[in-house]
Structures are given as C-alpha cells and as structure tokens.
C-alpha positions as CSV (number, residue, x, y, z in Angstrom):
1,M,-10.3,-14.2,54.9
2,E,-10.3,-11.2,52.6
3,K,-8.0,-11.4,49.6
4,T,-5.1,-9.0,49.1
5,P,-3.5,-7.7,45.9
6,A,-0.6,-10.1,46.6
7,D,-3.0,-13.1,46.8
8,L,-4.5,-12.1,43.4
9,S,-1.1,-11.6,41.9
10,N,0.0,-15.1,43.0
11,H,-3.2,-16.5,41.7
12,I,-2.7,-14.9,38.3
13,T,0.8,-16.2,38.1
14,A,-0.4,-19.7,38.9
15,V,-3.1,-19.7,36.2
16,Q,-0.7,-18.1,33.7
17,E,1.7,-21.0,34.2
18,T,-1.2,-23.5,33.8
19,L,-2.2,-21.9,30.5
20,Q,1.4,-21.8,29.3
21,Q,1.8,-25.5,30.1
22,L,-1.5,-26.3,28.3
23,Q,-0.3,-24.3,25.3
24,I,2.9,-26.4,25.1
25,N,1.0,-29.7,25.6
26,F,-1.6,-29.0,23.0
27,Q,1.1,-27.9,20.5
28,N,3.0,-31.1,21.1
29,S,-0.1,-33.2,20.8
30,I,-1.0,-31.9,17.4
31,T,2.5,-32.0,16.0
32,S,3.7,-35.3,17.4
33,S,3.3,-38.5,15.4
34,N,2.8,-40.3,18.7
35,E,-0.9,-39.9,19.5
36,N,-0.3,-40.9,23.1
37,L,2.5,-38.5,23.8
38,I,0.3,-36.0,25.5
39,N,-2.9,-36.9,27.3
40,L,-5.2,-33.9,27.1
41,E,-8.7,-33.6,28.5
42,S,-11.2,-33.8,25.7
43,T,-14.8,-32.7,25.5
44,K,-17.5,-35.2,24.3
45,I,-19.9,-33.0,22.4
46,A,-22.2,-34.1,19.6
47,K,-21.5,-31.1,17.5
48,P,-18.2,-29.5,18.6
49,L,-18.0,-27.0,15.7
50,D,-21.2,-25.4,16.9
51,E,-19.6,-24.6,20.3
52,I,-16.6,-22.6,18.9
53,P,-18.7,-19.4,18.2
54,K,-20.2,-19.7,21.7
55,L,-16.7,-20.0,23.4
56,T,-15.1,-17.3,21.3
57,N,-17.9,-14.9,22.3
58,L,-17.6,-15.8,25.9
59,I,-13.8,-15.3,25.9
60,S,-14.2,-12.0,24.2
61,A,-16.9,-10.9,26.7
62,H,-14.8,-11.8,29.7
63,A,-11.7,-10.1,28.2
64,T,-13.9,-7.0,28.1
65,K,-14.9,-7.4,31.7
66,L,-11.3,-7.9,32.7
67,G,-10.5,-4.6,31.0
68,L,-13.1,-2.9,33.1
69,V,-12.5,-4.4,36.5
70,F,-8.7,-3.9,36.3
71,K,-9.0,-0.2,35.5
72,P,-6.4,1.5,37.7
73,P,-6.3,2.4,40.4
74,I,-7.4,-1.1,41.6
75,E,-9.2,-0.8,44.9
76,N,-9.5,-3.7,47.5
77,S,-13.2,-3.6,46.9
78,T,-12.8,-4.7,43.3
79,L,-10.3,-7.6,44.0
80,K,-13.1,-10.2,44.2
81,A,-14.5,-9.1,40.8
82,C,-11.0,-9.2,39.3
83,W,-10.4,-12.7,40.7
84,T,-13.8,-13.9,39.4
85,E,-13.2,-12.6,35.9
86,I,-9.7,-14.1,35.7
87,D,-11.2,-17.5,36.6
88,N,-13.9,-17.1,34.0
89,I,-11.6,-16.4,31.1
90,V,-9.3,-19.2,32.1
91,R,-12.2,-21.7,32.4
92,Y,-13.5,-20.9,28.9
93,S,-9.9,-21.0,27.5
94,L,-9.5,-24.5,29.0
95,L,-12.8,-25.5,27.4
96,L,-11.7,-24.2,24.0
97,I,-8.6,-26.4,24.1
98,S,-10.6,-29.4,25.3
99,L,-13.0,-28.8,22.3
100,L,-10.1,-28.6,19.9
101,T,-8.6,-31.8,21.4
102,Q,-11.9,-33.5,20.5
103,L,-11.8,-32.2,17.0
104,N,-8.2,-33.3,16.5
105,S,-9.2,-36.8,17.6
106,S,-11.7,-36.8,14.7
107,V,-9.5,-35.1,12.1
108,E,-10.4,-37.6,9.4
109,I,-14.0,-36.3,9.5
110,Y,-13.2,-32.6,9.4
111,S,-10.0,-32.7,7.2
112,K,-6.4,-31.8,8.3
113,V,-6.4,-28.5,6.5
114,F,-9.4,-27.3,8.5
115,I,-8.4,-28.7,11.9
116,N,-4.9,-27.4,11.5
117,E,-6.2,-23.9,10.9
118,L,-8.6,-24.2,13.8
119,S,-5.8,-25.4,16.1
120,S,-3.5,-22.6,15.0
121,D,-6.2,-20.0,15.7
122,S,-7.1,-21.5,19.1
123,L,-3.4,-21.5,20.1
124,N,-3.4,-17.8,19.2
125,V,-6.4,-17.1,21.3
126,L,-4.7,-18.9,24.2
127,D,-1.6,-16.9,23.6
128,T,-3.4,-13.5,23.7
129,V,-5.3,-14.5,26.9
130,I,-1.9,-15.3,28.5
131,I,-0.5,-11.9,27.4
132,L,-3.6,-10.1,28.7
133,I,-3.6,-11.6,32.2
134,Q,0.2,-11.1,32.4
135,E,-0.3,-7.4,31.7
136,L,-3.2,-7.2,34.2
137,N,-1.0,-8.6,36.9
138,K,1.4,-5.7,36.5
139,L,-1.4,-3.3,37.3
140,L,-1.9,-4.7,40.8
141,P,-0.6,-2.4,43.6
142,N,2.2,-3.8,45.8
143,E,3.1,-2.9,49.3
144,E,6.2,-1.0,48.4
145,E,4.4,1.4,46.0
146,N,3.4,4.8,47.4
147,E,0.5,6.9,46.1
148,E,2.8,9.2,44.1
149,S,4.2,6.3,42.1
150,N,0.8,4.9,41.5
151,E,-0.4,8.2,40.1
152,G,2.6,8.4,37.8
153,N,1.9,4.9,36.5
154,N,-1.7,5.8,35.9
155,E,-0.7,8.9,33.9
156,G,1.7,6.8,31.7
157,N,-1.0,4.2,31.1
158,K,-3.3,6.8,29.5
159,K,-1.0,7.2,26.6
160,S,-0.6,3.4,25.8
161,D,-2.7,1.2,28.1
162,P,-1.4,-2.4,27.9
163,R,-4.7,-3.4,29.5
164,L,-6.7,-2.2,26.6
165,I,-4.2,-3.4,24.1
166,G,-4.4,-6.9,25.6
167,V,-8.2,-6.8,25.4
168,G,-8.0,-5.8,21.8
169,M,-5.6,-8.7,21.0
170,V,-8.0,-11.2,22.6
171,W,-10.9,-9.7,20.5
172,E,-8.9,-10.0,17.3
173,S,-7.7,-13.6,17.9
174,C,-11.3,-14.7,18.8
175,E,-12.6,-13.0,15.6
176,K,-10.1,-14.9,13.5
177,L,-11.1,-18.2,15.1
178,L,-14.8,-17.4,14.7
179,K,-14.2,-16.6,11.0
180,T,-12.3,-19.8,10.4
181,S,-15.0,-22.0,12.1
182,K,-17.7,-20.3,10.0
183,S,-15.7,-20.8,6.8
184,G,-15.6,-24.5,7.3
185,S,-13.2,-26.9,5.6
186,S,-14.1,-25.8,2.1
187,G,-13.8,-22.1,3.0
188,V,-10.3,-22.7,4.6
189,L,-9.1,-24.5,1.4
190,K,-10.4,-21.7,-0.8
191,N,-8.4,-19.2,1.3
192,K,-5.3,-21.4,0.8
193,L,-6.0,-21.3,-3.0
194,K,-5.8,-17.5,-2.9
195,S,-2.4,-17.7,-1.2
196,T,-1.2,-20.2,-3.7
197,N,-2.4,-18.1,-6.6
198,K,-0.4,-15.1,-5.3
199,I,2.7,-17.3,-5.3
200,I,2.1,-18.4,-8.8
201,I,1.5,-14.8,-9.9
202,D,4.8,-13.7,-8.4
203,A,6.6,-16.6,-10.1
204,L,5.0,-15.7,-13.4
205,D,5.9,-12.0,-13.0
206,E,9.5,-13.1,-12.4
207,L,9.6,-15.1,-15.6
208,N,8.0,-12.4,-17.7
209,E,10.4,-9.8,-16.4
210,W,13.3,-12.1,-17.2
211,L,12.0,-12.6,-20.8
212,K,12.4,-8.8,-21.4
213,N,16.1,-9.2,-20.8
214,P,17.0,-12.9,-20.8
215,I,20.4,-13.0,-19.2
216,V,21.9,-16.3,-18.3
217,G,21.6,-16.9,-14.5
218,G,19.0,-14.1,-14.3
219,G,21.9,-11.5,-14.0
220,F,23.2,-13.1,-10.8
221,D,26.0,-15.3,-12.3
222,Y,29.0,-14.1,-10.3
223,D,31.7,-16.6,-9.5
224,D,31.3,-18.2,-6.1
225,D,34.7,-16.9,-5.1
226,D,33.9,-13.4,-6.4
227,I,30.4,-12.7,-5.3
228,F,30.8,-8.9,-5.6
229,G,32.1,-9.2,-9.2
230,L,35.4,-7.5,-8.4
231,N,37.5,-9.8,-10.5
232,D,36.8,-8.6,-14.0
233,D,40.1,-9.8,-15.7
234,D,38.1,-12.2,-18.0
235,D,35.2,-9.9,-18.7
236,D,36.0,-9.8,-22.3
237,D,36.0,-13.5,-22.7
238,N,32.8,-15.3,-23.8
239,D,33.3,-19.0,-23.7
240,S,29.6,-19.8,-23.7
241,G,29.1,-19.0,-27.4
242,N,25.9,-17.1,-26.5
243,E,25.2,-13.5,-27.7
244,L,26.2,-10.7,-25.4
245,N,24.0,-7.7,-24.6
246,D,25.2,-4.1,-24.6
247,D,26.4,-4.5,-21.0
248,G,28.5,-7.6,-21.8
249,D,26.0,-10.0,-20.1
250,D,25.7,-13.5,-21.5
251,M,22.3,-13.8,-23.1
252,A,20.3,-17.0,-22.9
253,S,20.1,-19.1,-26.0
254,D,17.2,-18.9,-28.4
255,E,16.0,-22.3,-27.3
256,I,15.9,-21.4,-23.7
257,I,14.1,-18.1,-24.5
258,S,11.6,-20.1,-26.6
259,V,10.9,-22.5,-23.7
260,G,10.5,-19.5,-21.4
261,K,7.8,-18.0,-23.6
262,E,6.1,-21.4,-23.8
263,Y,6.0,-21.8,-20.0
264,S,4.9,-18.2,-19.5
265,K,1.7,-19.2,-21.3
266,K,1.4,-22.5,-19.4
267,I,1.9,-20.9,-16.0
268,Q,-0.6,-18.3,-16.9
269,L,-3.1,-21.2,-17.4
270,V,-2.0,-22.7,-14.1
271,K,-2.9,-19.4,-12.5
272,L,-6.3,-19.5,-14.2
273,L,-6.8,-23.1,-13.0
274,I,-6.2,-22.1,-9.3
275,S,-8.5,-19.1,-9.5
276,L,-11.3,-21.2,-11.1
277,L,-11.0,-24.0,-8.6
278,D,-12.5,-21.6,-6.0
279,K,-15.9,-21.9,-7.7
280,S,-15.7,-25.7,-8.1
281,I,-15.1,-26.6,-4.4
282,P,-18.5,-27.6,-2.9
283,N,-19.8,-26.5,0.5
284,S,-18.2,-28.3,3.5
285,E,-19.2,-31.9,4.1
286,Y,-17.9,-33.5,7.3
287,T,-17.5,-37.0,6.0
288,V,-14.3,-39.1,5.8
289,E,-14.4,-39.3,2.0
290,F,-15.0,-35.6,1.3
291,S,-12.4,-34.5,3.9
292,K,-9.8,-36.9,2.6
293,S,-10.3,-35.5,-0.9
294,L,-9.9,-31.9,0.4
295,D,-6.6,-32.8,2.1
296,I,-5.3,-34.5,-1.0
297,L,-6.3,-31.5,-3.1
298,H,-4.5,-29.2,-0.7
299,E,-1.3,-31.3,-0.9
300,K,-1.4,-31.3,-4.7
301,I,-2.0,-27.5,-4.9
302,L,1.2,-27.1,-2.8
303,K,3.0,-29.3,-5.3
304,L,2.0,-27.0,-8.1
305,N,3.9,-24.2,-6.4
306,E,6.9,-26.4,-6.1
307,Y,7.0,-27.5,-9.7
308,V,6.3,-24.1,-11.1
309,D,9.3,-22.7,-9.1
310,D,11.4,-25.6,-10.3
311,I,10.5,-24.8,-14.0
312,I,11.3,-21.1,-13.6
313,A,14.6,-21.8,-11.8
314,C,15.7,-24.2,-14.6
315,I,14.9,-21.6,-17.2
316,I,16.2,-18.4,-15.6
317,Y,19.1,-19.6,-13.4
318,D,20.3,-22.9,-14.8
319,S,19.4,-22.9,-18.5
320,D,18.5,-26.6,-17.9
321,L,16.2,-27.9,-20.5
322,N,16.2,-31.4,-19.0
323,G,15.3,-30.0,-15.7
324,V,12.4,-28.1,-17.3
325,E,11.1,-31.2,-18.9
326,K,11.3,-33.3,-15.7
327,A,9.5,-30.6,-13.6
328,S,6.9,-30.1,-16.4
329,K,6.0,-33.8,-16.4
330,L,5.6,-33.7,-12.6
331,L,3.5,-30.5,-12.9
332,T,1.2,-32.1,-15.6
333,K,0.8,-35.2,-13.4
334,E,-0.4,-33.1,-10.5
335,I,-2.7,-31.1,-12.7
336,N,-4.3,-34.3,-14.1
337,Q,-4.9,-35.6,-10.6
338,I,-6.3,-32.2,-9.4
339,V,-8.8,-32.4,-12.4
340,E,-9.9,-35.9,-11.3
341,L,-10.3,-34.8,-7.7
342,I,-12.5,-31.9,-8.6
343,R,-14.6,-34.2,-10.6
344,K,-14.8,-36.6,-7.7
345,I,-15.9,-34.1,-5.0
346,N,-18.5,-32.7,-7.4
347,N,-19.8,-36.2,-8.2
348,N,-19.0,-35.7,-11.9
349,N,-21.6,-33.0,-12.1
350,E,-21.0,-31.7,-15.6
351,K,-22.4,-28.2,-14.9
352,R,-19.8,-27.7,-12.2
353,V,-16.8,-29.2,-13.9
354,Q,-17.5,-28.6,-17.6
355,W,-15.0,-25.8,-17.7
356,L,-12.2,-28.3,-16.8
357,N,-12.4,-29.9,-20.3
358,S,-11.8,-26.7,-22.2
359,W,-9.1,-25.6,-19.7
360,K,-7.2,-28.9,-20.1
361,I,-7.3,-28.7,-23.9
362,K,-5.9,-25.1,-23.8
363,Y,-3.1,-26.2,-21.4
364,E,-2.1,-29.2,-23.6
365,E,-2.1,-27.0,-26.7
366,S,-0.2,-24.0,-25.2
367,K,3.1,-23.5,-26.9
C-alpha cells in the first residue's frame, strides 16, 4: 500500500519519541551512580574511537539528504525517499549512542574528562537530529491545506528555512564531536586548561584592579539592611581605624595591601604554570594508569580555580589574613601534587619537566 503524508508524519513522530527517550536514558545512565539503572544497548567494537568519525560523517551526509528530499512542496513521489532518509539518520544516531555506551563502560581506559566530553557532544548531535526531523515533519502537507496556503508557506520558508537551519545544526554538532574525538583525552584536557587559565586571568585582573584603589569590601560594603546605601547618618564615623580616601571609603590596611601585592605575583605564576602545562601533557594513551593521571590532574586544576578565588575573596572582600593563609596552604598543596603528576605522566623525562624546577623556585620565593 502506498504511503501517505499522514503515514510519514506518524512515523516521524514515533521515531522522534524513540530518540527523545534514548536521549533521556543515555543521560541518566552516564550521570547515575547506579550502573544498572539504565540498560542501554552497547556495541562491541575493538576500536570504538575509530568509528566516531565514520558515524559523524554518515549522520551529516544523511542530514544533507534530508534537506534535499524534504524541499517543499513535497510530492507523493518523494515520500518513499523521505521515509528512507529518516530511517537512515535515526539508525546511525542509535549506533552513535550504542558506541558511546561502550566507551562509557570502559571509562577507566579513556579517562572521565574525555568520555564526558564525547558523551556531551553525542547528546548534542542527538538533540540536533531530533530538532531537524521535528522541523521536517512540519513541512509535510496535510489534507486540510489547500494549494494557496502551501504556496504561502513556501514563500515564508525562503526567508528563514527551518529545514536548512536544522541541517546546519546537525553539521555543526557533528563537527564538534569529530573535533573532540580527534583531540583525544590529552587534547580535551589541554582545552580545559585554556578555560581554567581564562578564569585565573579574570581573577588576577580583579585583584590588580582592586590594588589601584584598595577599598575594604571592594567598594561593596553596604549594610545588609541598607543595600542601596540610603542610610548615611553615620557616614562621618570611622570605627575601623583605617585610612579614608577622598570619597570617604574605608581603605584596606597596609598589611592587607601588602598581602594583595604578594598574591598578585603568586597568582601571576599560577597563570604561567597553567599555560606551560599545555606543553607538558603527552599525547593520548588509552591505558588505565595514564587516564587516571589525567583525571586527577583535571580535578586538581579545578581546585586551583577554587583556591585562587578564595584567596582573592579573603583579601578584597573580607580582609581575612587567616583565610588567605588557609587557602594559600591548600593552593600550594595542589600545586605540589600537580608538579608530581606532570613528572609521572612524562616518566620523569627531564627534558619535558625541567622547567618545573625553576618555576617552583620562583613561586616559593615570590613575595
């Protein structure tokens, strides 16, 4: 029996629901601590990473074909081709998630930081495929539409065609996944380092800007009950004993300012450490030992952000010297462990890690 536009529409709705449920299940399976919560079908491929470029290329190609066969007005003679291409892109999307399920089951070999990025990118591919077929379904003619309304819809689509936009979204998401897979675990971690360095730079800029005008509380020291600073009855009182600037703001003590200058130098060196680590992370190795070291390194890099933020908050907003000392000890502890990890993953190759010795001396001497 010949298929009708209504048949194809119902089919698209069904596969869309299947993909959406798969999306939910896969998301749950990678975020749940219970490994048996979701039972997803997994591939059993010897080299699963090698298959990702093939699948992304196939999904992109079939998205392109969908854009062609669904070009309005959709005639009955093209319904079969439309049906076939919908099934093709769905099949390869299902294969992609099965492949990622296999990779997630061996996360200790590939590293969490790498598999998490691949999983996020794959979910994005699935999401764009769902959006595309959802938009394509809207292009199918229904029995209540007349020729005049169809022509009007076609004219509107020329200005902003959701069909072509959907295809472009699939291309973009596939390109991102392809780039991640080619980067490997080491490449993904290096990209994370760049993001971390940007955060450190922003924190350093905030501290240096404050040092130009070191006001207690960073200039945001309004009373909790007077957040707009409307109650100025006591403006002339200065119970802190600190010097006031020309605007009557309470200036930080000389001791806090001195500590701020010291940590401006130290945080500058932390920024340098993060940027240099990029050159000291070896090419990807998919072994349990190497991947575990990458994951630990990633966790400790995130800790650097946390402790740098704590130090700056204690200086600028709290004038808390004890807090600075506590956060500084934690920061130094993480730095020492990062140095040891870099040595470990480079097998103590002095040519690759020699710079760490001079960096560490400068950090310890920075005042």
